[in-house]
N, C-alpha and C positions, 0 to 999 in steps of 0.2 A: 535496476538498483532501487526509488519510491516510487497513485493514486492512483448489458446489464451495468447500471451504476450503483453502486454500493453507499449508505449514509456516508456524507461527508465526501464522493469522490468529486473531482472536478473534471474537465473535459481533457481529450487527450494533450492540449495545447498547455497544462499546468502539470504540476506534480508537489502533491502534499510532501511536506519536509518535516512537520512539526503540531504538536497541538497545544494548546496554552491549559495547563492541568489546573493553575490558579493563582494565588497571589502569594508574594515574597516579600515578607517584613511589611513597613508600613511608608515607604517613600513609593510606591510605584512596580516595584520591579516581579517579574512573573516567573514562575516556572513552567518551563515547555518541555514534554515530551517528545524527546526527534524522532523522527523515521529517517533518520540517514545512519549510514554506516559507522561515521565518528558523528559523536553528539554534537560537537561543534561546528559541523558541516551544514549545522541549522541555517546557521547566519553567512556561510561561504556565499551564496550566489547572491547576494544584493538583497533590497528590499523586499518584503513577503505582504501578500496580502490576503483578505479573507476569502470564503470562496466566492461570494458575489462580487468580489473587485472592488467593495465600497471602502474600505479602509487599507491605508498601507502603510504598514511600518518598517524603520529601520531597527536591526535589533544589535543591540551593544551586551556582548558576553559577559557576565560578572563571575563565575565560575560553573565549574561543572559538578556535580555531585550525584553521588549514586546513578549514574547513568542520565542525572536530570539536568535540565540548561537553568541554570539563574540568569536571568537576563534584564534589562532595562529596555522598556520601547517607547522611541521618540513620542512625545505627546501623552503618556501615561505617568500622571504624575503623583498618586497615591494611592493608598492599599483599595479605595472604594472602586476607582477606575480600574484597577487591575483586577480586582474579583468580578466585575461585569465582563470579564474577558474568558471568564472559564470556559472552556471546551471549545473555543474559537480554534479551528484549525486554518493553519498556517499554508499559502501556497508559492512557489514561484514559476515562473516561466520555463516549460521543458525546453526551449531551446538556449537557455544559459546554461544546463545539464552538461557534464560530461557526457561522451560516446563510452557506453557499457560496454565492457570486455566482451569475450566469447563467452559463449553460453552464461552470462548477466543479462539482468534484462530490469527495465525499469516496469515496477508493478501497471503505472498508468498505460504501459503500452500491450499490456497481457488484458487488461480489463475489458470485457467486451469482446475480445477476439469470438470468432466462429470457430467452433471445435468440430473436427471432423473425426473420424476410424480412420487409422492407420490403413487397415486392411478394406479396400471398397470403397473408403472415402465419402460413407453416408454423413452427414450431421447430424449430430447428437444435443448443439445447445450451443451456449456461450460460456463465456468465461464470468464466473459473477464473483468469486472473490480469490484472493490468496490467503491461506491460513497456516500461521505460526504450528509446526508439527516435528521439534526435535532439531536434527540435524539439518535436514530438508524443510521442505513447504510443501502444502498440498493444494491443487488447484478445485478451487469448488465450481463445478457447472451446471449451468441453470438449464434445465431440460425443457422448462415451458410451463404453464399453468396447468396444474392438477399432479406435476410430474415429482417425484422425488428428486433432488441433487443428487450430483454424483461426484464422489471425491477421488481424485486420482494423485499420485504422487507425482511431485514434480521435476523426474528423472528423464536422464537421456531415453531410457527404456522406454518407461512409461509415456514419455512425450517426443517423440523420436522427430518430429519435424515443426519449425516455430516459422511463421512467412508473415513478420510484421506487417511489412508494405503491401502484401494483399490481403492484410485483415483474418488470417487463419492459423490453427497449429493441428495436427494430428495428435490422437493417442490411441495407446496399444494397453492400455490398463490390465493388471495383474489379476486376473479370473474375471477379465470381459467385464461386461457392464452390470454383475449381477450386484457388488458391491455399493448398495445404495442406500441412502437415509432421509429421511422428511428435512424439509430444510427449518422447521420448529427446533428439531434436535440440536441445530448447528447453535449453542449456546452465543448470547452478547458479546460474551466477553471474549470471545476467539476471535470477534472480529474488530476490537479493540485495535491491531495491526495489521489490518488490511491494507492501509496508507502508508505502511514502513516502505521507504522508499525503492527498493530492491531486492530479488531474489535471484540465486543462480542455481540453475538446474546440476542436478549431481549426476555421479557415474550410474549408480543403481539403486534401487528400492533397500538394499541391504546396508547403504549409506544410513539411513534412519537411526 
């Protein structure tokens, strides 16, 4: 389900459930971009904290509008205070989240996993990000300094085995390892949703 470290990623013990997009009105309400399946679940797991765990907030949802959550945060009393929080990512402890279903994984559990080839077991890098790509998602693999990143569809065929506890997953990418692109080609706006809470491994690449 939701956060090689990527911008805004916390450690494996916490998961990013949303980010403050700006102020709403003049009484301190904020707009939150949720990274949860249901927008209202951004407040379902108790108080949230910032990445450094310096600030902690109770979320009181006022409404959900266009996929954004309009909410009041305790201690945020006016528009200036709300605007000052723009861009702040909101985290909860991994332990408070429900167990993921079969073939469903928290992004925080996938980020940083060692990546090996399904055939031969050669290590090729680590999972850097999960990028939205239509009906499925794509794993971005960091292959090391000076190397192009590798993009692999997150399907059972291309990612046949995942062992979260052992810290690795295997890949059998379509076309082998030829389909590469420079890290700089991965646009910043593609990375905006890499802290979305969850992802589901689909049956095959045609599901895209």
